[in-house]
N, C-alpha and C positions, 0 to 999 in steps of 0.2 A: 187698716188705713183703706180710705177710698179715693179714687181719682179718675180724672178723664183728661180731655184736652179740648182745644178750640171750642169755646161756649160749652164745655162740660162741667158737670159738677163733682165734688171729689170729697173724701172724707178720711181721717185716720181714726181706726176704730180698732181696739183690742182690749185685753183684760188690764188691770192696775199693773204699773211698774214696768213697762216694757219699752220705755222711752218713745212713746207715741208723739209726744209734744216736741221732742226733739227732732225726732225724724220728720214730722210734719214741718217743723219750720226749716230745716235743712231742705226739703224737697222745694219749699215755696223759693227759698233763696237761689237754689239750682236751676228751676223754671224760669225765675225773673232773669237770671244771668244769661240764660239761653236765647232771650228774647220773648219769651212767652209772659202773659200777665197773670200771676198767680196770687191768690191770698190765702189766709188760714183763717177759718172760724171755729172757736174751741166752745164747747158745751160740758158743763151747764154754765149759764152766765150768772155766775154767783154775784149778788149785790145788784144786778142790772134788770132782772125780771122779777116778777112777783113769785113765780115757780122756781127760780134761781135761788131766791133768798130763803124759801121754804126748804129746798132740797139741801141747802147748807146746813141748816138747823138739823135736818133730819140725820145726815151724816156726822154730823157732831154730837149725835146722841140728845138733842135738846129739845125733841117733840113731847109734847104732854099727853099724846095718844099715840097709839101703835098704828103703825103706817103698812098697810097690808100691800102685796106686790102689784096689785091692781092701782091702788091709789097712788104708790110709787110711779107706776108707769105713766099715768095721767100727768103727774107732776113735770117728768123728764120731757113728755112730749109737749106739753103746756109751755115750757119753757123754750124749745123750739119754736113753738106757733107764736109765742110774743116776739120772737127774733125773725119772724118770716120775712119782713120788708127788708131787712138786712140781708138775709140770705139772697132774695131775689134781686137787690141791686148789686150784689157782689157777682150773682150770676151773669148779670147783664152788661158788666163793665170789665169782666175778667174771663181770661181764656180757661182757666183751670181754679176751681173753687176746692180748697182741701179741708174737711172736716176733722177735728180733733174731737172724736166721739161723735157718734150719729145714732141713727135708729138701730143698728143692729145691737148697739152697748145696751139701751134700754132693754131689747129683747133677751139678750144673753143674761143680763144681772136679774131682772124680775122674774124670768123663768127659773132662775137657781134658787129663788126665795121661795117658789112656789111647790106644791106637791109634785113630784117628778111626772105622775100619770099625766097632769094638767099642763105639764110644762110646753109642748109643743101647740096645743091651743091657744095658749096666753102668748106665744111668741107670735102665732098668726094674727091674734086679736090685736097686739100693739103695732103690727105692721100696717094693719086696716086703719087702726086709729090715728097713727101718724101720716101715711101716704093719702088715705081717703078721705077720713073726717077732717083733719087738720090742713091737708093739700100741701103737705111738705114735698119738696122735689125729690124724687128717687134718685139714689147714685148711679152713676153709669159703671162705675167699678169699685170694688172694695178689695182692699188688701189688709190681711190677718197677720200682725207682727207676733209670730210665735216665739216666746220666750221661757225658758225653764223656770219654773216657781222659785227657785232658791235666788236666782239671778234678778229675778222681777222684785223679789221681797227686798234684795239688797238696793235695788234702785228707788223704791218707795220711801225708805230711810234716808235717801240721799236728796230726796224732794226739798225745795225751799218751802218755809212756812206758808201753808194755806191760808186763805181768808176766811173760812168756815170753821176752821179748828186749830187748836194748838197742840193737839195729840199728834204723836207720831204716824198712828194709823187711824184713818177714820172708821165708820161702822162696817163699811164693806171690806175694807182692806185688813182690818182685824181678824176677820173670820176665814181662817183657812180652807176650811170644808166648803165654804161659799165661793171662794176663788177657785177652787177646784171644780166645783160644778159649773161656773161661769166659764171655765176653759172648754169643759166638755160641752157646753150649749154653742161656744163659737165653733168649735170644731164641726157640730151637726149643721150650725148656720152655712160655713163654709162648703161642707159636702153636697148641701143640697142646693148650693147657689141662691139661697133666699136672699131677697130685694135686689137681686142681679148677679152677674158674674164677680168671683173671688179669685185673688192670688195669694198665696202663703210666702211670707218671706221669713226666714229663719235670721233671728237678730243675734245669735250666739254660734261660737265654734269651739270646739275643745275646751269647754267648760267656761268660757269667757265671753263677754259681749264683743260682737264685731265692732270695728271702727264705724261711727256715724257715717263717713263718705262712703264707706262700701255698701252701707244699708240704703243710703239715700240713693246711689248710683244705680243699685238693683232696682229700687221703687221706679226711678225715673224711666227705667226700659220699658216699665208697663204703660206709661203715661202716653 
């Protein structure tokens, strides 16, 4: 999850099924109640951008051609580029902008689908694509919601019906080995402070998810 304050950019970012949407919405509510003006922007924009529609088809397993990690990376980056005017408006009219998935998500997932030897180069290329070529604003602070895989899997199953698929797991969620590589990539991104500073938030304790209020309160301390 990424965030900042007073005219800052923020985003919620982590692997699937970690409660990022719930935490992002809870943080937004808490910040607004405290007197700051906050908003959540989620990606992909399924059904609202050309790239978002295509990503939905890809995740639903409905693409007639293979989608390489590089092609997928461009789609996810383009989805944000198509939404750039909305991002800039939110940044100019709010104290805090919280992103539910942002650039690091693209880096972690596409690198997990690539040859391990090429993973870091691909992550660096994605960062340059989104920040330099597509001119997306860099996050001021990122927070990683660290959730054990078994709990994350349960949360995925509890998700409401998605707009892009009627299956319990989409193409990414169904691949356990991929999810484990994604987690490793996030840990590498966090350790190297790629895209800027990171903080790690533990979302579980004693084998169970922590209360949403506790997670949101800890996140707010970093804002």
